[in-house]
C-alpha positions as semicolon CSV with decimal commas, in nm:
position;residue;x (nm);y (nm);z (nm)
1;M;-0,001;-0,002;-0,001
2;K;0,278;0,235;0,091
3;E;0,463;0,144;-0,232
4;C;0,163;0,276;-0,422
5;G;0,192;0,609;-0,238
6;V;-0,107;0,542;-0,012
7;N;-0,040;0,616;0,354
8;P;-0,231;0,418;0,625
9;N;-0,458;0,605;0,866
10;E;-0,609;0,522;1,198
11;Y;-0,887;0,303;1,040
12;T;-0,621;0,106;0,841
13;Y;-0,423;0,026;1,149
14;T;-0,742;-0,046;1,357
15;C;-0,854;-0,306;1,108
16;I;-0,522;-0,480;1,081
17;I;-0,458;-0,475;1,462
18;G;-0,800;-0,619;1,524
19;A;-0,748;-0,895;1,265
20;L;-0,407;-0,991;1,406
21;A;-0,550;-1,009;1,759
22;K;-0,844;-1,216;1,642
23;A;-0,594;-1,455;1,474
24;K;-0,423;-1,484;1,818
25;K;-0,114;-1,307;1,678
26;T;-0,101;-1,086;1,982
27;K;0,270;-0,998;1,956
28;Q;0,237;-0,880;1,599
29;A;-0,070;-0,671;1,699
30;K;0,123;-0,505;1,984
31;K;0,420;-0,433;1,754
32;L;0,192;-0,272;1,497
33;L;0,028;-0,065;1,771
34;L;0,373;0,077;1,862
35;Y;0,470;0,122;1,495
36;M;0,146;0,315;1,437
37;S;0,226;0,573;1,707
38;Q;0,606;0,582;1,696
39;V;0,680;0,559;1,331
40;D;0,372;0,692;1,153
41;G;0,288;0,932;1,433
42;I;-0,081;0,821;1,442
43;K;-0,225;0,810;1,786
44;P;-0,440;0,501;1,843
45;S;-0,791;0,590;1,953
46;I;-1,007;0,392;2,193
47;V;-1,164;0,223;1,888
48;T;-0,819;0,078;1,803
49;Y;-0,784;-0,048;2,159
50;N;-1,130;-0,197;2,151
51;A;-1,051;-0,384;1,837
52;L;-0,737;-0,519;2,004
53;F;-0,921;-0,627;2,323
54;T;-1,207;-0,781;2,136
55;G;-0,976;-0,994;1,923
56;M;-0,757;-1,097;2,223
57;V;-1,047;-1,230;2,424
58;E;-1,245;-1,386;2,144
59;Y;-1,285;-1,762;2,152
60;E;-1,075;-1,967;1,915
61;N;-1,253;-2,132;1,630
62;G;-1,566;-1,944;1,717
63;Q;-1,617;-2,150;2,029
64;K;-1,809;-1,959;2,292
65;K;-1,807;-2,112;2,641
66;G;-1,705;-2,436;2,471
67;F;-1,375;-2,515;2,632
68;V;-1,312;-2,886;2,645
69;T;-0,952;-2,915;2,749
70;N;-0,727;-2,780;3,022
71;D;-0,501;-2,637;2,753
72;Q;-0,789;-2,436;2,604
73;I;-0,891;-2,309;2,942
74;S;-0,532;-2,212;3,018
75;A;-0,490;-2,035;2,684
76;Y;-0,803;-1,830;2,733
77;N;-0,710;-1,731;3,095
78;Q;-0,369;-1,618;2,959
79;A;-0,527;-1,414;2,676
80;V;-0,753;-1,237;2,918
81;S;-0,455;-1,158;3,149
82;Q;-0,268;-1,013;2,847
83;A;-0,573;-0,803;2,764
84;M;-0,587;-0,669;3,116
85;K;-0,212;-0,582;3,112
86;M;-0,272;-0,392;2,784
87;Y;-0,570;-0,216;2,947
88;Q;-0,345;-0,092;3,229
89;E;-0,089;0,028;2,978
90;M;-0,370;0,214;2,789
91;L;-0,475;0,385;3,115
92;H;-0,114;0,482;3,194
93;L;-0,090;0,654;2,850
94;G;-0,396;0,864;2,948
95;K;-0,635;0,689;2,715
96;H;-0,987;0,657;2,873
97;P;-1,200;0,350;2,810
98;N;-1,562;0,371;2,690
99;E;-1,857;0,138;2,755
100;I;-1,743;-0,105;2,484
101;T;-1,400;-0,138;2,642
102;I;-1,549;-0,204;2,989
103;S;-1,816;-0,446;2,873
104;T;-1,574;-0,648;2,664
105;L;-1,328;-0,694;2,951
106;V;-1,601;-0,761;3,208
107;E;-1,749;-1,051;3,005
108;A;-1,406;-1,193;2,935
109;L;-1,306;-1,190;3,301
110;S;-1,629;-1,368;3,401
111;L;-1,552;-1,647;3,147
112;C;-1,209;-1,731;3,289
113;Q;-1,193;-2,049;3,485
114;P;-1,209;-1,987;3,771
115;S;-1,424;-1,679;3,718
116;R;-1,263;-1,338;3,785
117;I;-1,590;-1,164;3,862
118;E;-1,452;-0,957;4,145
119;Q;-1,189;-0,815;3,917
120;A;-1,465;-0,740;3,665
121;K;-1,659;-0,548;3,930
122;A;-1,332;-0,364;4,029
123;I;-1,270;-0,225;3,677
124;I;-1,626;-0,104;3,654
125;E;-1,594;0,072;3,989
126;H;-1,258;0,221;3,891
127;A;-1,390;0,364;3,561
128;H;-1,698;0,495;3,748
129;S;-1,504;0,660;4,030
130;H;-1,257;0,825;3,790
131;G;-1,539;0,972;3,585
132;M;-1,463;0,767;3,276
133;V;-1,763;0,542;3,241
134;S;-2,071;0,529;3,470
135;K;-2,142;0,194;3,625
136;N;-2,504;0,266;3,553
137;N;-2,442;0,281;3,186
138;M;-2,685;0,048;3,009
139;R;-2,424;-0,152;2,829
140;V;-2,187;-0,180;3,116
141;A;-2,462;-0,284;3,359
142;T;-2,595;-0,539;3,109
143;S;-2,253;-0,683;3,067
144;L;-2,222;-0,712;3,440
145;I;-2,556;-0,898;3,462
146;S;-2,426;-1,151;3,204
147;A;-2,091;-1,170;3,390
148;C;-2,266;-1,242;3,716
149;A;-2,475;-1,510;3,547
150;N;-2,153;-1,677;3,420
151;S;-2,024;-1,664;3,774
152;S;-2,342;-1,790;3,950
153;D;-2,364;-1,455;4,125
154;L;-2,744;-1,399;4,112
155;E;-2,735;-1,129;4,376
156;G;-2,480;-0,938;4,178
157;A;-2,700;-0,972;3,860
158;L;-2,999;-0,829;4,045
159;V;-2,795;-0,535;4,184
160;A;-2,660;-0,460;3,837
161;Y;-3,015;-0,474;3,686
162;R;-3,160;-0,244;3,953
163;S;-2,879;0,004;3,883
164;I;-3,029;0,078;3,541
165;Q;-3,271;0,360;3,552
166;Q;-3,473;0,247;3,250
167;P;-3,374;-0,113;3,154
168;D;-3,423;-0,218;2,796
169;V;-3,518;-0,561;2,671
170;V;-3,153;-0,665;2,634
171;A;-3,087;-0,606;3,002
172;F;-3,421;-0,773;3,092
173;N;-3,329;-1,081;2,884
174;A;-2,983;-1,096;3,049
175;L;-3,148;-1,102;3,394
176;L;-3,387;-1,381;3,291
177;K;-3,090;-1,571;3,141
178;A;-2,898;-1,538;3,473
179;F;-3,178;-1,722;3,659
180;C;-3,228;-1,980;3,388
181;L;-2,864;-2,066;3,370
182;N;-2,836;-2,109;3,742
183;G;-3,126;-2,340;3,802
184;K;-3,377;-2,072;3,917
185;L;-3,622;-2,117;3,636
186;K;-3,925;-2,044;3,845
187;M;-3,777;-1,707;3,949
188;A;-3,732;-1,619;3,579
189;I;-4,092;-1,713;3,520
190;D;-4,209;-1,500;3,815
191;I;-4,010;-1,201;3,675
192;L;-4,180;-1,241;3,334
193;N;-4,524;-1,278;3,486
194;K;-4,471;-0,972;3,703
195;N;-4,370;-0,781;3,392
196;L;-4,697;-0,874;3,221
197;K;-4,894;-0,777;3,536
198;N;-4,718;-0,435;3,532
199;R;-4,842;-0,389;3,179
200;Q;-5,196;-0,475;3,274
201;D;-5,177;-0,237;3,579
202;G;-5,041;0,042;3,365
203;T;-4,709;0,066;3,552
204;M;-4,358;0,054;3,400
205;F;-4,291;-0,266;3,208
206;I;-4,050;-0,401;2,949
207;V;-4,179;-0,495;2,604
208;P;-4,034;-0,841;2,550
209;D;-3,902;-0,979;2,221
210;V;-3,880;-1,321;2,062
211;A;-3,550;-1,376;2,238
212;T;-3,723;-1,340;2,574
213;Y;-3,958;-1,617;2,500
214;T;-3,704;-1,836;2,321
215;L;-3,505;-1,837;2,648
216;L;-3,798;-1,925;2,866
217;I;-3,956;-2,177;2,640
218;S;-3,637;-2,366;2,570
219;S;-3,547;-2,370;2,940
220;L;-3,890;-2,508;3,024
221;L;-3,880;-2,779;2,754
222;A;-3,545;-2,892;2,895
223;V;-3,723;-2,987;3,220
224;T;-3,926;-3,252;3,031
225;T;-4,224;-3,264;3,265
226;A;-4,588;-3,226;3,165
227;D;-4,625;-2,916;3,378
228;A;-4,319;-2,766;3,218
229;S;-4,458;-2,831;2,871
230;K;-4,791;-2,672;2,965
231;A;-4,606;-2,363;3,088
232;A;-4,399;-2,348;2,767
233;Y;-4,719;-2,371;2,554
234;K;-4,871;-2,097;2,773
235;F;-4,581;-1,868;2,717
236;Y;-4,594;-1,939;2,344
237;K;-4,958;-1,835;2,340
238;E;-4,879;-1,531;2,553
239;M;-4,609;-1,422;2,315
240;K;-4,838;-1,450;2,011
241;Y;-5,172;-1,322;2,135
242;I;-5,082;-1,079;2,406
243;W;-4,756;-0,925;2,285
244;K;-4,827;-0,994;1,918
245;I;-4,476;-1,137;1,867
246;H;-4,446;-1,401;1,593
247;P;-4,191;-1,677;1,641
248;D;-3,871;-1,672;1,439
249;T;-3,666;-1,961;1,306
250;G;-3,453;-1,967;1,626
251;L;-3,751;-2,024;1,851
252;I;-3,905;-2,279;1,615
253;D;-3,576;-2,468;1,613
254;A;-3,543;-2,447;1,989
255;I;-3,881;-2,624;2,017
256;L;-3,840;-2,884;1,744
257;S;-3,469;-2,971;1,796
258;P;-3,521;-3,181;2,107
259;M;-3,794;-3,380;1,932
260;V;-3,574;-3,445;1,627
261;R;-3,273;-3,546;1,840
262;S;-3,480;-3,793;2,046
263;K;-3,634;-3,960;1,745
264;N;-3,896;-4,120;1,976
265;A;-4,190;-4,013;2,186
266;L;-4,043;-4,125;2,515
267;G;-4,083;-3,850;2,771
268;L;-4,323;-3,654;2,555
269;H;-4,678;-3,557;2,669
270;E;-5,008;-3,495;2,508
271;I;-4,962;-3,122;2,543
272;D;-4,639;-3,146;2,344
273;A;-4,832;-3,291;2,055
274;Y;-5,069;-2,994;2,041
275;F;-4,785;-2,751;2,102
276;V;-4,561;-2,886;1,821
277;K;-4,847;-2,908;1,579
278;E;-4,917;-2,537;1,625
279;V;-4,548;-2,460;1,593
280;L;-4,520;-2,637;1,264
281;Q;-4,806;-2,432;1,130
282;D;-4,639;-2,108;1,241
283;A;-4,309;-2,226;1,088
284;K;-4,450;-2,245;0,739
285;I;-4,462;-1,866;0,687
286;L;-4,091;-1,828;0,779
287;A;-3,796;-1,849;0,538
288;W;-3,601;-2,175;0,578
289;P;-3,315;-2,333;0,379
290;M;-3,443;-2,556;0,098
291;G;-3,595;-2,878;0,245
292;Y;-3,489;-2,799;0,599
293;L;-3,837;-2,753;0,751
294;E;-3,982;-3,042;0,547
295;R;-3,724;-3,288;0,685
296;R;-3,789;-3,175;1,045
297;E;-4,169;-3,190;0,994
298;R;-4,147;-3,549;0,863
299;T;-3,934;-3,652;1,165
300;V;-4,168;-3,491;1,416
301;R;-4,478;-3,626;1,252
302;S;-4,342;-3,983;1,257
303;I;-4,261;-3,943;1,629
304;F;-4,597;-3,802;1,731
305;R;-4,824;-4,005;1,504
306;N;-4,733;-4,335;1,670
307;Q;-4,822;-4,218;2,024
308;F;-5,071;-3,936;1,951
309;S;-5,250;-4,058;1,639
310;E;-5,576;-3,894;1,752
311;I;-5,408;-3,560;1,748
312;W;-5,189;-3,603;1,450
313;G;-5,411;-3,819;1,222
314;Q;-5,306;-4,079;0,982
315;Q;-5,019;-4,092;0,727
316;G;-5,075;-3,831;0,454
317;E;-5,333;-3,631;0,641
318;E;-5,301;-3,259;0,684
319;E;-4,956;-3,259;0,515
320;N;-5,029;-2,962;0,289
321;T;-5,297;-2,777;0,467
322;M;-5,217;-2,429;0,617
323;E;-5,511;-2,447;0,856
324;D;-5,466;-2,637;1,183
325;P;-5,738;-2,898;1,193
326;L;-5,759;-2,883;1,574
327;F;-5,821;-2,513;1,560
328;K;-6,079;-2,567;1,282
329;K;-6,255;-2,837;1,482
330;K;-6,266;-2,633;1,802
331;N;-6,343;-2,310;1,612
332;W;-6,029;-2,148;1,766
333;N;-5,941;-1,972;1,448
334;K;-6,229;-1,725;1,520
335;I;-6,100;-1,613;1,863
336;D;-6,059;-1,236;1,908
337;S;-5,743;-1,065;2,026
338;G;-5,862;-1,068;2,386
339;F;-5,890;-1,446;2,412
340;R;-5,743;-1,596;2,727
341;F;-5,621;-1,935;2,600
342;W;-5,456;-2,040;2,927
343;S;-5,627;-1,868;3,211
344;N;-5,950;-1,891;3,402
345;T;-6,047;-1,560;3,270
346;D;-6,268;-1,660;2,977
347;T;-6,403;-1,460;2,696
348;S;-6,783;-1,416;2,666
349;T;-7,027;-1,437;2,378
350;Q;-7,392;-1,362;2,330
351;D;-7,651;-1,641;2,318
352;T;-7,962;-1,642;2,099
353;V;-8,146;-1,403;2,325
354;G;-7,858;-1,155;2,361
355;R;-7,742;-1,262;2,702
356;R;-7,374;-1,283;2,774
357;R;-7,228;-1,627;2,857
358;R;-6,871;-1,727;2,946
359;V;-6,679;-1,945;2,710
360;E;-6,391;-2,152;2,831
361;D;-6,147;-2,320;2,593
362;P;-6,275;-2,685;2,560
363;L;-5,933;-2,854;2,519
364;F;-5,776;-2,679;2,817
365;K;-6,088;-2,744;3,022
366;K;-6,104;-3,111;2,922
367;K;-5,736;-3,165;3,007
368;N;-5,760;-2,950;3,319
369;W;-5,475;-2,728;3,191
370;N;-5,634;-2,412;3,310
371;T;-5,567;-2,503;3,667
372;I;-5,190;-2,446;3,657
373;D;-5,103;-2,204;3,932
374;S;-4,786;-1,998;3,969
375;G;-4,640;-2,260;4,198
376;F;-4,645;-2,557;3,960
377;R;-4,370;-2,812;4,013
378;L;-4,117;-2,775;3,736
379;W;-3,906;-3,052;3,869
380;G;-4,165;-3,322;3,912
381;S;-4,242;-3,422;4,262
382;G;-3,966;-3,215;4,417
383;S;-4,033;-2,888;4,585
384;S;-4,017;-2,562;4,389
385;E;-3,754;-2,301;4,445
């Protein structure tokens, strides 16, 4: 480039330094950083340092939290230590971090084995006390929530969340994930239910997104109890009919993948059959790789048809219809936007003389699915958290 008379600028150096760090060529990245300032006289900005730090603490081969050997764990711990040394050198040169710098290092420290969560909290406090980055910054606080989740520090996650004046859905999801990752699924459910109640009461609430429900539904299905499946189906309905959020391919995959992997109906329940049948209908309007959804649908149908033939029908039935036969039979396709599919608060209609009468969903009434209370046992016969 220089031979052609084109001189590099800050952006040129930032891209090359970041690429070298990502390729784990840390020594070359550091040398280029010195060359940038000492030879070309270009002062590296915080963007340059962020590119360096991000590359240094990125997982090799795209593996995130996927360390399988002691050598990999040791290599990552060493990379984070090198990044922290460079961070101290940056501060010594008078360069202030921004929220990206802090959040990158905080997450990296929490993923060391053992976790260095206290050091992560310390750099947040230092940046805050020196007026560089507020610890109440949305991005910094959210990174701390995730870091505490990685370190099984649920109290720390709650403190970080409450420090945010107006949390967004990313922070909200990070808090839910903290509880799900650490075996406190019922607490995550309670938080989501409280958020819905706040909306109904007209107080401050977070508008969830499909990632919110992907997290909760996949966590519930991993429990593999009938009650957990009912709760997952309830949240799926809540997402669609209350929040008007349509599932994406990630959520569909999170629901179908366990069925495809098992290749049998052991551990599945009748509610799973209804749930998956609806999910497949919703999946048809999404964009999938050629033949991907069809293969999954065939596998799932073969699993459920054997044990739940009354629900799924015979071979060849309903393969090409876009209308769910259960919904057609039960006249559910005519429900209004206020329909309460899973609760005891039923919609009402007028009879032939104009009187109001209450209508309760027949399937949920027949199966006694409307009786789930907030204290259902996610772990079978054990006590709830």
